[in-house]
C-alpha positions as a printed NumPy array, in Angstrom:
array([[  1.559, -11.099, -20.166],
       [  3.475,  -8.51 , -18.124],
       [  2.701,  -4.822, -18.577],
       [  4.179,  -1.587, -17.269],
       [  1.577,   1.097, -16.51 ],
       [  3.018,   4.622, -16.319],
       [  0.293,   6.814, -14.799],
       [  0.441,   9.473, -12.07 ],
       [ -3.267,   9.583, -11.167],
       [ -3.104,   7.262,  -8.16 ],
       [ -6.759,   6.178,  -8.073],
       [ -6.845,   5.399, -11.786],
       [ -3.458,   3.663, -11.668],
       [ -4.364,   1.403,  -8.761],
       [ -7.804,   0.573, -10.19 ],
       [ -6.263,  -0.292, -13.555],
       [ -3.5  ,  -2.365, -11.974],
       [ -6.064,  -4.327,  -9.957],
       [ -8.364,  -4.89 , -12.928],
       [ -5.504,  -6.133, -15.11 ],
       [ -4.329,  -8.442, -12.325],
       [ -7.805,  -9.974, -12.094],
       [ -7.655, -10.537, -15.844],
       [ -4.396, -12.477, -15.453],
       [ -2.154,  -9.637, -16.665],
       [  0.793,  -8.897, -14.357],
       [  1.076,  -5.121, -14.086],
       [  3.896,  -3.039, -12.641],
       [  3.12 ,   0.589, -11.796],
       [  5.291,   3.672, -12.269],
       [  4.043,   7.182, -11.523],
       [  6.94 ,   9.146, -13.034],
       [  9.283,   8.858, -15.991],
       [ 12.145,   8.172, -13.587],
       [ 10.282,   5.238, -12.027],
       [  9.364,   3.943, -15.497],
       [ 12.993,   4.038, -16.648],
       [ 14.051,   2.174, -13.502],
       [ 11.505,  -0.575, -14.222],
       [ 12.454,  -0.846, -17.888],
       [ 16.139,  -1.123, -16.975],
       [ 15.555,  -4.33 , -14.999],
       [ 12.454,  -5.912, -16.543],
       [ 11.314,  -6.951, -20.001],
       [  7.66 ,  -6.094, -20.743],
       [  5.151,  -7.424, -23.235],
       [  3.574,  -3.961, -23.478],
       [  3.694,  -0.47 , -21.971],
       [  0.711,   1.75 , -21.134],
       [  2.147,   5.25 , -21.067],
       [  0.416,   8.465, -19.967],
       [  1.432,  11.529, -21.96 ],
       [  1.362,  14.063, -19.091],
       [  3.568,  13.041, -16.159],
       [  5.036,  15.017, -13.231],
       [  8.599,  14.936, -14.57 ],
       [  7.935,  15.278, -18.284],
       [  6.049,  13.883, -21.246],
       [  5.454,  10.213, -21.901],
       [  6.307,  10.881, -25.529],
       [  9.876,  11.587, -24.411],
       [ 10.139,   8.071, -22.999],
       [  8.567,   6.651, -26.148],
       [ 11.187,   8.459, -28.238],
       [ 13.978,   7.119, -26.014],
       [ 12.72 ,   3.549, -26.362],
       [ 12.434,   3.69 , -30.138],
       [ 15.796,   5.445, -30.557],
       [ 17.348,   2.651, -28.473],
       [ 15.824,   0.05 , -30.788],
       [ 13.245,  -1.128, -28.234],
       [ 10.191,  -2.5  , -30.021],
       [  7.794,  -3.459, -27.221],
       [  4.209,  -2.34 , -27.986],
       [  3.265,   1.015, -26.439],
       [ -0.259,   2.314, -25.828],
       [ -0.449,   6.029, -25.076],
       [ -2.948,   7.55 , -22.629],
       [ -4.169,  11.138, -22.511],
       [ -6.868,  13.01 , -20.611],
       [ -7.851,  15.082, -23.624],
       [ -8.32 ,  14.152, -27.26 ],
       [ -5.786,  15.996, -29.379],
       [ -5.212,  15.1  , -33.001],
       [ -1.753,  16.667, -32.82 ],
       [ -0.821,  14.589, -29.758],
       [ -2.155,  11.47 , -31.427],
       [ -0.254,  12.035, -34.673],
       [  2.903,  12.893, -32.746],
       [  2.68 ,   9.696, -30.701],
       [  2.154,   7.531, -33.777],
       [  5.018,   9.228, -35.612],
       [  7.293,   8.363, -32.689],
       [  6.298,   4.688, -32.84 ],
       [  3.255,   4.317, -30.581],
       [  1.144,   1.257, -31.36 ],
       [ -2.199,   2.454, -29.978],
       [ -3.896,   5.384, -28.254],
       [ -6.622,   5.612, -25.598],
       [ -8.393,   8.672, -24.209],
       [ -9.214,   8.917, -20.479],
       [-11.627,   8.074, -18.971],
       [-11.682,   4.628, -20.556],
       [-13.4  ,   1.306, -19.999],
       [-10.958,  -1.222, -18.535],
       [-12.394,  -3.89 , -20.821],
       [-11.297,  -1.833, -23.812],
       [ -7.791,  -1.463, -22.393],
       [ -7.557,  -5.234, -21.89 ],
       [ -8.769,  -5.852, -25.45 ],
       [ -6.257,  -3.39 , -26.887],
       [ -3.389,  -4.938, -24.909],
       [ -4.279,  -8.395, -26.197],
       [ -4.577,  -7.034, -29.748],
       [ -1.131,  -5.418, -29.55 ],
       [  0.321,  -8.651, -28.228],
       [ -1.202, -10.634, -31.094],
       [  0.081,  -8.176, -33.695],
       [  3.558,  -8.385, -32.205],
       [  3.394, -12.185, -32.463],
       [  2.148, -11.938, -36.045],
       [ -1.283, -13.287, -35.142],
       [ -4.068, -11.027, -36.336],
       [ -6.909, -13.188, -35.07 ],
       [ -8.601, -13.477, -31.714],
       [ -9.399, -17.09 , -30.865],
       [ -6.616, -19.627, -31.231],
       [ -7.375, -23.282, -31.988],
       [ -4.807, -25.993, -31.32 ],
       [ -6.047, -29.563, -31.516],
       [ -9.327, -29.664, -29.604],
       [ -8.402, -26.563, -27.591],
       [ -9.964, -23.184, -28.363],
       [ -8.303, -20.313, -26.478],
       [ -9.97 , -16.889, -26.377],
       [ -7.866, -14.173, -24.67 ],
       [-10.561, -11.501, -24.888],
       [-13.337, -13.677, -23.503],
       [-10.892, -15.241, -21.02 ],
       [-12.07 , -18.736, -21.914],
       [-10.419, -22.017, -22.819],
       [-12.573, -24.783, -24.287],
       [-11.612, -28.42 , -24.89 ],
       [-13.873, -30.591, -27.038],
       [-16.643, -28.044, -26.62 ],
       [-16.429, -27.938, -22.816],
       [-15.094, -24.904, -20.971],
       [-12.218, -25.818, -18.686],
       [-11.866, -24.204, -15.276],
       [ -8.581, -22.281, -15.065],
       [ -7.324, -19.879, -12.414],
       [ -6.245, -16.492, -13.715],
       [ -2.568, -17.443, -13.524],
       [ -3.153, -20.809, -15.211],
       [ -4.989, -18.955, -17.98 ],
       [ -2.17 , -16.398, -18.264],
       [  0.459, -19.15 , -18.378],
       [ -1.464, -20.974, -21.091],
       [ -1.628, -17.73 , -23.065],
       [  2.129, -17.203, -22.834],
       [  2.821, -20.734, -24.036],
       [  0.312, -20.417, -26.894],
       [  1.73 , -17.084, -28.087],
       [  5.185, -18.675, -28.19 ],
       [  3.996, -22.028, -29.525],
       [  6.878, -24.355, -30.313],
       [  9.397, -22.127, -28.546],
       [ 11.102, -22.95 , -25.283],
       [ 10.292, -20.594, -22.406],
       [ 12.396, -20.807, -19.265],
       [ 10.803, -21.01 , -15.824],
       [ 12.262, -17.592, -15.065],
       [ 10.666, -16.019, -18.166],
       [  7.308, -17.574, -17.34 ],
       [  7.553, -16.388, -13.741],
       [  8.283, -12.83 , -14.907],
       [  5.2  , -12.929, -17.115],
       [  2.911, -14.04 , -14.299],
       [  3.984, -11.847, -11.386],
       [  4.503,  -8.11 , -10.966],
       [  6.89 ,  -6.408,  -8.539],
       [  4.001,  -5.896,  -6.1  ],
       [  3.072,  -9.58 ,  -5.946],
       [  4.239, -11.799,  -3.11 ],
       [  7.627, -13.339,  -3.79 ],
       [  7.398, -16.855,  -5.194],
       [  9.976, -19.27 ,  -6.532],
       [ 10.264, -20.87 ,  -9.959],
       [  8.864, -24.083,  -8.472],
       [  5.458, -22.391,  -8.696],
       [  5.734, -22.742, -12.475],
       [  6.127, -26.504, -12.143],
       [  2.87 , -26.606, -10.16 ],
       [  0.973, -24.518, -12.728],
       [  2.282, -26.63 , -15.614],
       [  1.274, -29.846, -13.852],
       [ -2.239, -28.489, -13.34 ],
       [ -2.501, -27.331, -16.947],
       [ -1.445, -30.718, -18.257],
       [ -4.23 , -32.402, -16.314],
       [ -6.832, -29.918, -17.51 ],
       [ -5.679, -30.16 , -21.141],
       [ -5.779, -33.959, -21.188],
       [ -7.37 , -35.222, -24.391],
       [ -7.046, -31.843, -26.138],
       [ -4.171, -32.78 , -28.413],
       [ -2.095, -30.038, -26.767],
       [  1.183, -31.052, -25.17 ],
       [  3.351, -29.001, -22.806],
       [  6.813, -30.47 , -23.177],
       [  9.526, -30.258, -20.533],
       [ 13.029, -29.623, -21.82 ],
       [ 15.19 , -30.425, -18.853],
       [ 17.337, -27.501, -17.796],
       [ 15.748, -25.214, -20.405],
       [ 12.05 , -24.821, -19.705],
       [  8.736, -25.651, -21.368],
       [  7.281, -25.585, -24.864],
       [  3.691, -26.007, -26.027],
       [  2.957, -28.033, -29.145],
       [  0.22 , -30.023, -30.79 ],
       [  0.721, -33.718, -30.182],
       [ -1.059, -36.862, -29.154],
       [ -2.334, -35.128, -25.964]])
């Protein structure tokens, strides 16, 4: 999952970015509406976390722009003060969720995963495919009752493939979902390495990651 955080409080922004990264969520950071627009122009996001009060305007203005342009990515609004009017205004403009600062980072992670599931049409939490049980909130993957040891990026990659089960995802799309602008530059060959590791760890689960030469990868239930 790749998220854009639009927040001008530097300490909070950096702490949130770091916490999401440790949870396997690639997070780009913008501190103004102008920076946010620049990011959105060049990158597709799975979700946006958008502060209402920003140095160059209101986050609701950006939300309105996105919805008027037909952009449907999930948006969670942040505010320092609880205001029913602000909340109703944000929802009327197309916000998907709302969080009041200060907040627990675990709650933000849970809400981001929930928005992602709703967007994919999956209202549940745990996902079972064959002998694999994937839990995005608990950050666990279990095969035949045994927890498998995954790095945060392996776990994030598995989540992307599960959310798009049966669909082909290119190496470039997977790379975008795993790394933010602030991460060290890596090539698409890194995806081949992660997929190879996942295949070994999912052996016997009944889950298959198929390679479609020249197109990318797709996760399906198979003979494992």
